[in-house]
All heavy atoms as TSV, in Angstrom:
chain	resi	resn	atom	element	x	y	z
A	1	MET	N	N	0.836	-1.176	0.020
A	1	MET	CA	C	0.000	0.004	-0.012
A	1	MET	C	C	0.902	1.259	-0.045
A	1	MET	O	O	1.858	1.301	0.730
A	1	MET	CB	C	-0.905	0.031	1.260
A	1	MET	CG	C	-1.750	1.252	1.286
A	1	MET	SD	S	-2.722	1.389	2.852
A	1	MET	CE	C	-3.984	0.243	2.563
A	2	ALA	N	N	0.534	2.221	-0.812
A	2	ALA	CA	C	1.316	3.452	-0.887
A	2	ALA	C	C	0.636	4.564	-0.042
A	2	ALA	O	O	-0.579	4.619	0.082
A	2	ALA	CB	C	1.370	3.959	-2.312
A	3	ASP	N	N	1.400	5.384	0.553
A	3	ASP	CA	C	0.947	6.547	1.327
A	3	ASP	C	C	1.094	7.761	0.443
A	3	ASP	O	O	2.254	8.226	0.230
A	3	ASP	CB	C	1.686	6.629	2.646
A	3	ASP	CG	C	1.095	7.693	3.541
A	3	ASP	OD1	O	0.221	8.502	3.096
A	3	ASP	OD2	O	1.513	7.750	4.703
A	4	THR	N	N	0.023	8.292	-0.075
A	4	THR	CA	C	0.159	9.371	-1.020
A	4	THR	C	C	0.064	10.739	-0.400
A	4	THR	O	O	-0.101	11.798	-1.102
A	4	THR	CB	C	-0.929	9.246	-2.140
A	4	THR	OG1	O	-2.202	9.215	-1.512
A	4	THR	CG2	C	-0.687	7.936	-2.928
A	5	ILE	N	N	0.086	10.839	0.949
A	5	ILE	CA	C	-0.014	12.147	1.582
A	5	ILE	C	C	1.213	12.947	1.173
A	5	ILE	O	O	2.355	12.522	1.309
A	5	ILE	CB	C	-0.070	12.015	3.093
A	5	ILE	CG1	C	-1.360	11.364	3.453
A	5	ILE	CG2	C	0.125	13.358	3.786
A	5	ILE	CD1	C	-1.655	11.218	4.909
A	6	GLY	N	N	1.007	14.134	0.639
A	6	GLY	CA	C	2.083	15.029	0.263
A	6	GLY	C	C	2.558	14.910	-1.165
A	6	GLY	O	O	3.407	15.694	-1.610
A	7	ALA	N	N	2.000	13.912	-1.896
A	7	ALA	CA	C	2.454	13.712	-3.253
A	7	ALA	C	C	2.179	14.948	-4.158
A	7	ALA	O	O	3.046	15.379	-4.935
A	7	ALA	CB	C	1.848	12.468	-3.874
A	8	GLY	N	N	0.956	15.485	-4.040
A	8	GLY	CA	C	0.618	16.647	-4.873
A	8	GLY	C	C	1.441	17.876	-4.481
A	8	GLY	O	O	1.940	18.635	-5.337
A	9	ASP	N	N	1.647	18.086	-3.190
A	9	ASP	CA	C	2.427	19.233	-2.714
A	9	ASP	C	C	3.920	19.083	-3.208
A	9	ASP	O	O	4.482	20.056	-3.696
A	9	ASP	CB	C	2.448	19.331	-1.237
A	9	ASP	CG	C	1.096	19.670	-0.592
A	9	ASP	OD1	O	0.260	20.252	-1.378
A	9	ASP	OD2	O	0.833	19.305	0.515
A	10	ALA	N	N	4.419	17.866	-3.115
A	10	ALA	CA	C	5.810	17.655	-3.596
A	10	ALA	C	C	5.947	17.869	-5.077
A	10	ALA	O	O	6.959	18.460	-5.547
A	10	ALA	CB	C	6.238	16.241	-3.183
A	11	SER	N	N	4.942	17.412	-5.841
A	11	SER	CA	C	4.975	17.580	-7.298
A	11	SER	C	C	4.955	19.078	-7.695
A	11	SER	O	O	5.736	19.489	-8.496
A	11	SER	CB	C	3.783	16.876	-7.949
A	11	SER	OG	O	3.848	15.506	-7.786
A	12	ILE	N	N	4.068	19.816	-7.060
A	12	ILE	CA	C	3.944	21.233	-7.367
A	12	ILE	C	C	5.231	21.962	-6.982
A	12	ILE	O	O	5.763	22.824	-7.689
A	12	ILE	CB	C	2.737	21.875	-6.710
A	12	ILE	CG1	C	1.466	21.274	-7.301
A	12	ILE	CG2	C	2.736	23.407	-6.844
A	12	ILE	CD1	C	1.328	21.512	-8.838
A	13	ALA	N	N	5.824	21.593	-5.838
A	13	ALA	CA	C	7.010	22.245	-5.374
A	13	ALA	C	C	8.192	21.895	-6.315
A	13	ALA	O	O	8.973	22.769	-6.703
A	13	ALA	CB	C	7.403	21.728	-3.945
A	14	GLY	N	N	8.210	20.646	-6.802
A	14	GLY	CA	C	9.221	20.257	-7.771
A	14	GLY	C	C	9.090	21.027	-9.072
A	14	GLY	O	O	10.082	21.400	-9.715
A	15	LEU	N	N	7.851	21.200	-9.542
A	15	LEU	CA	C	7.603	21.884	-10.758
A	15	LEU	C	C	8.044	23.412	-10.613
A	15	LEU	O	O	8.709	23.931	-11.537
A	15	LEU	CB	C	6.121	21.865	-11.184
A	15	LEU	CG	C	5.773	22.488	-12.491
A	15	LEU	CD1	C	6.527	21.869	-13.648
A	15	LEU	CD2	C	4.266	22.433	-12.693
A	16	LEU	N	N	7.723	23.964	-9.509
A	16	LEU	CA	C	8.159	25.397	-9.273
A	16	LEU	C	C	9.652	25.450	-9.170
A	16	LEU	O	O	10.237	26.377	-9.806
A	16	LEU	CB	C	7.517	25.933	-7.970
A	16	LEU	CG	C	6.067	26.227	-8.044
A	16	LEU	CD1	C	5.484	26.534	-6.697
A	16	LEU	CD2	C	5.790	27.369	-9.009
A	17	TYR	N	N	10.261	24.551	-8.499
A	17	TYR	CA	C	11.702	24.547	-8.395
A	17	TYR	C	C	12.373	24.412	-9.793
A	17	TYR	O	O	13.284	25.185	-10.137
A	17	TYR	CB	C	12.195	23.452	-7.505
A	17	TYR	CG	C	13.705	23.319	-7.403
A	17	TYR	CD1	C	14.435	24.120	-6.606
A	17	TYR	CD2	C	14.353	22.326	-8.112
A	17	TYR	CE1	C	15.795	24.011	-6.526
A	17	TYR	CE2	C	15.704	22.162	-8.064
A	17	TYR	CZ	C	16.445	23.025	-7.245
A	17	TYR	OH	O	17.819	22.907	-7.167
A	18	ALA	N	N	11.929	23.461	-10.581
A	18	ALA	CA	C	12.488	23.252	-11.891
A	18	ALA	C	C	12.234	24.394	-12.878
A	18	ALA	O	O	13.013	24.664	-13.782
A	18	ALA	CB	C	11.934	21.945	-12.508
A	19	THR	N	N	11.136	25.132	-12.657
A	19	THR	CA	C	10.746	26.243	-13.533
A	19	THR	C	C	11.573	27.490	-13.195
A	19	THR	O	O	11.986	28.259	-14.069
A	19	THR	CB	C	9.265	26.527	-13.381
A	19	THR	OG1	O	8.549	25.405	-13.827
A	19	THR	CG2	C	8.889	27.719	-14.259
A	20	LEU	N	N	11.847	27.719	-11.879
A	20	LEU	CA	C	12.397	28.955	-11.457
A	20	LEU	C	C	13.926	28.950	-11.330
A	20	LEU	O	O	14.552	30.010	-11.230
A	20	LEU	CB	C	11.812	29.367	-10.118
A	20	LEU	CG	C	10.302	29.684	-10.169
A	20	LEU	CD1	C	9.811	30.003	-8.742
A	20	LEU	CD2	C	9.984	30.827	-11.110
A	21	ARG	N	N	14.546	27.788	-11.279
A	21	ARG	CA	C	16.001	27.764	-11.079
A	21	ARG	C	C	16.767	27.944	-12.361
A	21	ARG	O	O	16.273	27.535	-13.456
A	21	ARG	CB	C	16.404	26.444	-10.481
A	21	ARG	CG	C	16.061	25.207	-11.331
A	21	ARG	CD	C	16.714	23.996	-10.842
A	21	ARG	NE	N	18.023	23.950	-11.495
A	21	ARG	CZ	C	18.980	23.178	-11.125
A	21	ARG	NH1	N	18.866	22.347	-10.127
A	21	ARG	NH2	N	20.133	23.202	-11.760
A	22	PRO	N	N	17.844	28.668	-12.370
A	22	PRO	CA	C	18.647	28.806	-13.594
A	22	PRO	C	C	19.577	27.549	-13.711
A	22	PRO	O	O	19.904	26.952	-12.657
A	22	PRO	CB	C	19.483	30.072	-13.339
A	22	PRO	CG	C	19.479	30.210	-11.863
A	22	PRO	CD	C	18.316	29.584	-11.307
A	23	PRO	N	N	20.021	27.194	-14.847
A	23	PRO	CA	C	19.620	27.661	-16.157
A	23	PRO	C	C	18.244	27.103	-16.486
A	23	PRO	O	O	17.794	26.130	-15.880
A	23	PRO	CB	C	20.661	27.095	-17.129
A	23	PRO	CG	C	21.126	25.850	-16.419
A	23	PRO	CD	C	21.018	26.120	-14.914
A	24	PRO	N	N	17.606	27.680	-17.498
A	24	PRO	CA	C	16.237	27.184	-17.840
A	24	PRO	C	C	16.202	25.688	-18.183
A	24	PRO	O	O	17.140	25.198	-18.840
A	24	PRO	CB	C	15.883	28.047	-19.058
A	24	PRO	CG	C	16.686	29.236	-18.996
A	24	PRO	CD	C	17.957	28.792	-18.325
A	25	VAL	N	N	15.242	25.025	-17.713
A	25	VAL	CA	C	15.058	23.581	-17.976
A	25	VAL	C	C	13.890	23.399	-18.947
A	25	VAL	O	O	12.835	24.055	-18.760
A	25	VAL	CB	C	14.776	22.821	-16.676
A	25	VAL	CG1	C	14.561	21.363	-16.885
A	25	VAL	CG2	C	15.904	23.063	-15.665
A	26	PRO	N	N	14.106	22.570	-19.984
A	26	PRO	CA	C	12.975	22.337	-20.939
A	26	PRO	C	C	11.735	21.762	-20.210
A	26	PRO	O	O	11.862	21.064	-19.277
A	26	PRO	CB	C	13.531	21.340	-21.912
A	26	PRO	CG	C	15.040	21.425	-21.785
A	26	PRO	CD	C	15.280	21.847	-20.339
A	27	PRO	N	N	10.541	22.147	-20.717
A	27	PRO	CA	C	9.289	21.677	-20.075
A	27	PRO	C	C	9.191	20.138	-19.825
A	27	PRO	O	O	8.794	19.773	-18.751
A	27	PRO	CB	C	8.162	22.159	-20.982
A	27	PRO	CG	C	8.785	23.439	-21.609
A	27	PRO	CD	C	10.235	23.079	-21.778
A	28	PRO	N	N	9.612	19.290	-20.710
A	28	PRO	CA	C	9.463	17.866	-20.430
A	28	PRO	C	C	10.386	17.444	-19.200
A	28	PRO	O	O	9.936	16.612	-18.426
A	28	PRO	CB	C	10.024	17.167	-21.694
A	28	PRO	CG	C	9.761	18.170	-22.801
A	28	PRO	CD	C	10.003	19.522	-22.126
A	29	GLN	N	N	11.525	18.063	-19.108
A	29	GLN	CA	C	12.389	17.768	-17.938
A	29	GLN	C	C	11.850	18.337	-16.660
A	29	GLN	O	O	11.963	17.712	-15.598
A	29	GLN	CB	C	13.776	18.257	-18.150
A	29	GLN	CG	C	14.544	17.507	-19.224
A	29	GLN	CD	C	15.911	18.019	-19.522
A	29	GLN	OE1	O	16.222	19.193	-19.193
A	29	GLN	NE2	N	16.730	17.215	-20.140
A	30	ARG	N	N	11.174	19.481	-16.741
A	30	ARG	CA	C	10.520	20.072	-15.576
A	30	ARG	C	C	9.416	19.076	-15.040
A	30	ARG	O	O	9.316	18.835	-13.838
A	30	ARG	CB	C	9.830	21.360	-15.892
A	30	ARG	CG	C	10.789	22.490	-16.094
A	30	ARG	CD	C	9.961	23.745	-16.347
A	30	ARG	NE	N	10.644	24.541	-17.374
A	30	ARG	CZ	C	10.115	25.562	-17.997
A	30	ARG	NH1	N	8.859	25.892	-17.751
A	30	ARG	NH2	N	10.823	26.229	-18.877
A	31	LEU	N	N	8.637	18.636	-15.966
A	31	LEU	CA	C	7.532	17.678	-15.626
A	31	LEU	C	C	8.101	16.377	-15.008
A	31	LEU	O	O	7.586	15.885	-13.998
A	31	LEU	CB	C	6.670	17.438	-16.814
A	31	LEU	CG	C	5.446	16.485	-16.553
A	31	LEU	CD1	C	4.546	17.043	-15.478
A	31	LEU	CD2	C	4.691	16.278	-17.831
A	32	ALA	N	N	9.150	15.859	-15.650
A	32	ALA	CA	C	9.720	14.606	-15.123
A	32	ALA	C	C	10.261	14.787	-13.713
A	32	ALA	O	O	10.096	13.953	-12.857
A	32	ALA	CB	C	10.888	14.142	-16.081
A	33	PHE	N	N	10.887	15.965	-13.460
A	33	PHE	CA	C	11.410	16.248	-12.079
A	33	PHE	C	C	10.226	16.350	-11.139
A	33	PHE	O	O	10.290	15.782	-10.020
A	33	PHE	CB	C	12.203	17.540	-12.116
A	33	PHE	CG	C	12.859	17.836	-10.796
A	33	PHE	CD1	C	13.986	17.187	-10.380
A	33	PHE	CD2	C	12.280	18.794	-9.939
A	33	PHE	CE1	C	14.588	17.474	-9.159
A	33	PHE	CE2	C	12.831	19.103	-8.738
A	33	PHE	CZ	C	13.978	18.463	-8.335
A	34	ALA	N	N	9.143	17.073	-11.531
A	34	ALA	CA	C	7.983	17.230	-10.660
A	34	ALA	C	C	7.332	15.873	-10.341
A	34	ALA	O	O	6.981	15.624	-9.184
A	34	ALA	CB	C	6.975	18.171	-11.298
A	35	LEU	N	N	7.243	14.998	-11.319
A	35	LEU	CA	C	6.662	13.683	-11.039
A	35	LEU	C	C	7.561	12.806	-10.178
A	35	LEU	O	O	7.031	12.060	-9.324
A	35	LEU	CB	C	6.365	12.961	-12.389
A	35	LEU	CG	C	5.338	13.625	-13.286
A	35	LEU	CD1	C	5.272	12.934	-14.613
A	35	LEU	CD2	C	3.983	13.639	-12.582
A	36	ALA	N	N	8.841	12.948	-10.359
A	36	ALA	CA	C	9.764	12.207	-9.462
A	36	ALA	C	C	9.666	12.689	-8.027
A	36	ALA	O	O	9.724	11.906	-7.072
A	36	ALA	CB	C	11.214	12.348	-9.975
A	37	CYS	N	N	9.459	14.014	-7.795
A	37	CYS	CA	C	9.264	14.571	-6.497
A	37	CYS	C	C	7.999	13.986	-5.888
A	37	CYS	O	O	7.980	13.563	-4.663
A	37	CYS	CB	C	9.156	16.132	-6.554
A	37	CYS	SG	S	10.649	16.977	-6.948
A	38	GLY	N	N	6.911	13.927	-6.649
A	38	GLY	CA	C	5.701	13.344	-6.106
A	38	GLY	C	C	5.862	11.877	-5.767
A	38	GLY	O	O	5.352	11.395	-4.722
A	39	ALA	N	N	6.507	11.094	-6.654
A	39	ALA	CA	C	6.745	9.699	-6.379
A	39	ALA	C	C	7.634	9.506	-5.147
A	39	ALA	O	O	7.366	8.607	-4.318
A	39	ALA	CB	C	7.371	9.064	-7.612
A	40	ALA	N	N	8.636	10.350	-4.976
A	40	ALA	CA	C	9.531	10.196	-3.835
A	40	ALA	C	C	8.797	10.478	-2.537
A	40	ALA	O	O	9.069	9.846	-1.502
A	40	ALA	CB	C	10.699	11.134	-3.971
A	41	ALA	N	N	7.796	11.361	-2.588
A	41	ALA	CA	C	7.023	11.644	-1.355
A	41	ALA	C	C	6.176	10.455	-0.956
A	41	ALA	O	O	5.767	10.402	0.241
A	41	ALA	CB	C	6.144	12.886	-1.599
A	42	CYS	N	N	5.990	9.518	-1.822
A	42	CYS	CA	C	5.152	8.336	-1.491
A	42	CYS	C	C	5.974	7.157	-1.060
A	42	CYS	O	O	5.432	6.054	-0.839
A	42	CYS	CB	C	4.384	7.931	-2.750
A	42	CYS	SG	S	3.182	9.137	-3.255
A	43	THR	N	N	7.243	7.322	-0.879
A	43	THR	CA	C	8.103	6.183	-0.482
A	43	THR	C	C	8.130	5.863	0.956
A	43	THR	O	O	8.625	4.771	1.337
A	43	THR	CB	C	9.559	6.442	-0.976
A	43	THR	OG1	O	10.059	7.568	-0.329
A	43	THR	CG2	C	9.644	6.525	-2.494
A	44	ARG	N	N	7.599	6.764	1.801
A	44	ARG	CA	C	7.547	6.527	3.258
A	44	ARG	C	C	6.207	6.954	3.738
A	44	ARG	O	O	5.498	7.747	3.139
A	44	ARG	CB	C	8.580	7.377	3.992
A	44	ARG	CG	C	10.012	6.952	3.732
A	44	ARG	CD	C	10.951	7.736	4.578
A	44	ARG	NE	N	11.330	9.010	3.819
A	44	ARG	CZ	C	12.112	9.869	4.277
A	44	ARG	NH1	N	12.633	9.780	5.495
A	44	ARG	NH2	N	12.384	10.947	3.612
A	45	PRO	N	N	5.739	6.370	4.861
A	45	PRO	CA	C	4.479	6.753	5.430
A	45	PRO	C	C	4.490	8.149	5.939
A	45	PRO	O	O	5.502	8.611	6.430
A	45	PRO	CB	C	4.288	5.728	6.595
A	45	PRO	CG	C	5.258	4.663	6.417
A	45	PRO	CD	C	6.349	5.227	5.533
A	46	GLY	N	N	3.365	8.865	5.804
A	46	GLY	CA	C	3.235	10.242	6.306
A	46	GLY	C	C	3.828	11.232	5.364
A	46	GLY	O	O	4.454	10.875	4.314
A	47	ALA	N	N	3.568	12.474	5.620
A	47	ALA	CA	C	4.082	13.562	4.759
A	47	ALA	C	C	5.501	13.850	5.058
A	47	ALA	O	O	5.922	14.006	6.208
A	47	ALA	CB	C	3.216	14.784	4.930
A	48	HIS	N	N	6.329	13.834	4.023
A	48	HIS	CA	C	7.745	14.263	4.213
A	48	HIS	C	C	8.231	14.879	2.935
A	48	HIS	O	O	7.732	14.506	1.822
A	48	HIS	CB	C	8.635	13.068	4.617
A	48	HIS	CG	C	9.000	12.187	3.504
A	48	HIS	ND1	N	8.173	11.268	2.954
A	48	HIS	CD2	C	10.134	12.070	2.776
A	48	HIS	CE1	C	8.711	10.614	1.979
A	48	HIS	NE2	N	9.978	11.116	1.796
A	49	ALA	N	N	9.133	15.765	3.027
A	49	ALA	CA	C	9.762	16.382	1.835
A	49	ALA	C	C	10.838	15.452	1.301
A	49	ALA	O	O	11.727	15.085	2.060
A	49	ALA	CB	C	10.323	17.762	2.191
A	50	PRO	N	N	10.744	15.041	0.091
A	50	PRO	CA	C	11.745	14.171	-0.377
A	50	PRO	C	C	13.130	14.859	-0.591
A	50	PRO	O	O	13.199	16.014	-0.767
A	50	PRO	CB	C	11.230	13.713	-1.839
A	50	PRO	CG	C	10.219	14.782	-2.176
A	50	PRO	CD	C	9.688	15.341	-0.938
A	51	THR	N	N	14.172	14.075	-0.319
A	51	THR	CA	C	15.492	14.589	-0.435
A	51	THR	C	C	15.939	14.613	-1.919
A	51	THR	O	O	15.384	13.820	-2.731
A	51	THR	CB	C	16.500	13.780	0.381
A	51	THR	OG1	O	16.621	12.487	-0.236
A	51	THR	CG2	C	16.128	13.658	1.813
A	52	PRO	N	N	16.896	15.421	-2.264
A	52	PRO	CA	C	17.437	15.341	-3.688
A	52	PRO	C	C	17.896	13.957	-4.092
A	52	PRO	O	O	17.662	13.526	-5.189
A	52	PRO	CB	C	18.594	16.360	-3.645
A	52	PRO	CG	C	18.209	17.360	-2.587
A	52	PRO	CD	C	17.542	16.531	-1.541
A	53	ASN	N	N	18.516	13.181	-3.122
A	53	ASN	CA	C	18.947	11.852	-3.478
A	53	ASN	C	C	17.762	10.943	-3.790
A	53	ASN	O	O	17.825	10.140	-4.723
A	53	ASN	CB	C	19.736	11.272	-2.295
A	53	ASN	CG	C	21.190	11.712	-2.302
A	53	ASN	OD1	O	21.658	12.238	-3.259
A	53	ASN	ND2	N	21.870	11.549	-1.159
A	54	GLU	N	N	16.701	11.068	-3.052
A	54	GLU	CA	C	15.482	10.284	-3.305
A	54	GLU	C	C	14.915	10.589	-4.671
A	54	GLU	O	O	14.524	9.653	-5.444
A	54	GLU	CB	C	14.413	10.497	-2.262
A	54	GLU	CG	C	14.739	9.910	-0.881
A	54	GLU	CD	C	13.751	10.332	0.172
A	54	GLU	OE1	O	13.215	11.469	0.135
A	54	GLU	OE2	O	13.525	9.508	1.018
A	55	ILE	N	N	14.876	11.872	-5.018
A	55	ILE	CA	C	14.299	12.334	-6.321
A	55	ILE	C	C	15.213	11.784	-7.442
A	55	ILE	O	O	14.704	11.236	-8.420
A	55	ILE	CB	C	14.255	13.849	-6.380
A	55	ILE	CG1	C	13.250	14.348	-5.321
A	55	ILE	CG2	C	13.841	14.333	-7.721
A	55	ILE	CD1	C	13.316	15.807	-5.005
A	56	HIS	N	N	16.513	11.894	-7.339
A	56	HIS	CA	C	17.423	11.483	-8.420
A	56	HIS	C	C	17.429	9.987	-8.569
A	56	HIS	O	O	17.550	9.494	-9.685
A	56	HIS	CB	C	18.814	12.054	-8.176
A	56	HIS	CG	C	18.898	13.544	-8.308
A	56	HIS	ND1	N	18.543	14.163	-9.463
A	56	HIS	CD2	C	19.188	14.513	-7.415
A	56	HIS	CE1	C	18.664	15.547	-9.272
A	56	HIS	NE2	N	19.061	15.713	-8.044
A	57	THR	N	N	17.260	9.265	-7.461
A	57	THR	CA	C	17.139	7.779	-7.523
A	57	THR	C	C	15.960	7.385	-8.338
A	57	THR	O	O	16.034	6.485	-9.204
A	57	THR	CB	C	17.120	7.172	-6.134
A	57	THR	OG1	O	18.279	7.471	-5.461
A	57	THR	CG2	C	16.900	5.677	-6.191
A	58	ILE	N	N	14.832	8.017	-8.054
A	58	ILE	CA	C	13.597	7.739	-8.860
A	58	ILE	C	C	13.801	8.061	-10.333
A	58	ILE	O	O	13.382	7.332	-11.219
A	58	ILE	CB	C	12.375	8.390	-8.187
A	58	ILE	CG1	C	12.047	7.717	-6.893
A	58	ILE	CG2	C	11.196	8.432	-9.188
A	58	ILE	CD1	C	10.923	8.336	-6.114
A	59	GLN	N	N	14.420	9.217	-10.567
A	59	GLN	CA	C	14.638	9.590	-11.987
A	59	GLN	C	C	15.551	8.583	-12.688
A	59	GLN	O	O	15.246	8.221	-13.781
A	59	GLN	CB	C	15.283	10.944	-12.078
A	59	GLN	CG	C	14.282	12.059	-11.779
A	59	GLN	CD	C	14.927	13.470	-11.887
A	59	GLN	OE1	O	15.940	13.730	-11.336
A	59	GLN	NE2	N	14.300	14.285	-12.699
A	60	LYS	N	N	16.532	8.047	-12.026
A	60	LYS	CA	C	17.425	7.062	-12.593
A	60	LYS	C	C	16.671	5.715	-12.853
A	60	LYS	O	O	16.954	5.078	-13.863
A	60	LYS	CB	C	18.656	6.810	-11.697
A	60	LYS	CG	C	19.608	7.907	-11.692
A	60	LYS	CD	C	20.751	7.542	-10.735
A	60	LYS	CE	C	21.661	8.733	-10.533
A	60	LYS	NZ	N	22.723	8.484	-9.529
A	61	GLU	N	N	15.772	5.390	-11.916
A	61	GLU	CA	C	15.007	4.129	-12.081
A	61	GLU	C	C	14.016	4.231	-13.227
A	61	GLU	O	O	13.762	3.210	-13.896
A	61	GLU	CB	C	14.258	3.817	-10.826
A	61	GLU	CG	C	15.168	3.444	-9.650
A	61	GLU	CD	C	14.394	3.302	-8.363
A	61	GLU	OE1	O	13.184	3.581	-8.319
A	61	GLU	OE2	O	15.055	2.878	-7.361
A	62	THR	N	N	13.434	5.410	-13.492
A	62	THR	CA	C	12.475	5.521	-14.535
A	62	THR	C	C	13.090	5.840	-15.917
A	62	THR	O	O	12.443	5.573	-16.931
A	62	THR	CB	C	11.427	6.597	-14.148
A	62	THR	OG1	O	12.045	7.841	-13.946
A	62	THR	CG2	C	10.611	6.169	-12.924
A	63	HIS	N	N	14.275	6.491	-15.891
A	63	HIS	CA	C	14.939	6.806	-17.183
A	63	HIS	C	C	16.364	6.471	-17.055
A	63	HIS	O	O	17.244	7.345	-16.883
A	63	HIS	CB	C	14.807	8.313	-17.473
A	63	HIS	CG	C	13.422	8.765	-17.700
A	63	HIS	ND1	N	12.320	7.989	-17.718
A	63	HIS	CD2	C	12.944	10.002	-17.983
A	63	HIS	CE1	C	11.265	8.652	-17.938
A	63	HIS	NE2	N	11.597	9.915	-18.118
A	64	PRO	N	N	16.719	5.147	-17.155
A	64	PRO	CA	C	18.117	4.740	-16.989
A	64	PRO	C	C	19.050	5.265	-18.013
A	64	PRO	O	O	18.831	5.742	-19.059
A	64	PRO	CB	C	18.005	3.220	-17.046
A	64	PRO	CG	C	16.695	2.867	-17.406
A	64	PRO	CD	C	15.843	4.094	-17.411
């Protein structure tokens, strides 16, 4: 069973981060980062902010 508390918040935060940070990131990569943030938030019970390592691990698993 997955705990999806915080997945939406983490996704939106990831999208904002990828959109606002320099240098500009292409839209598909922004979305992929945002989705990885949301997925990382579901890896543990309860709401938690995913770490950069958790996010990058998920990105590597989904796009080797």
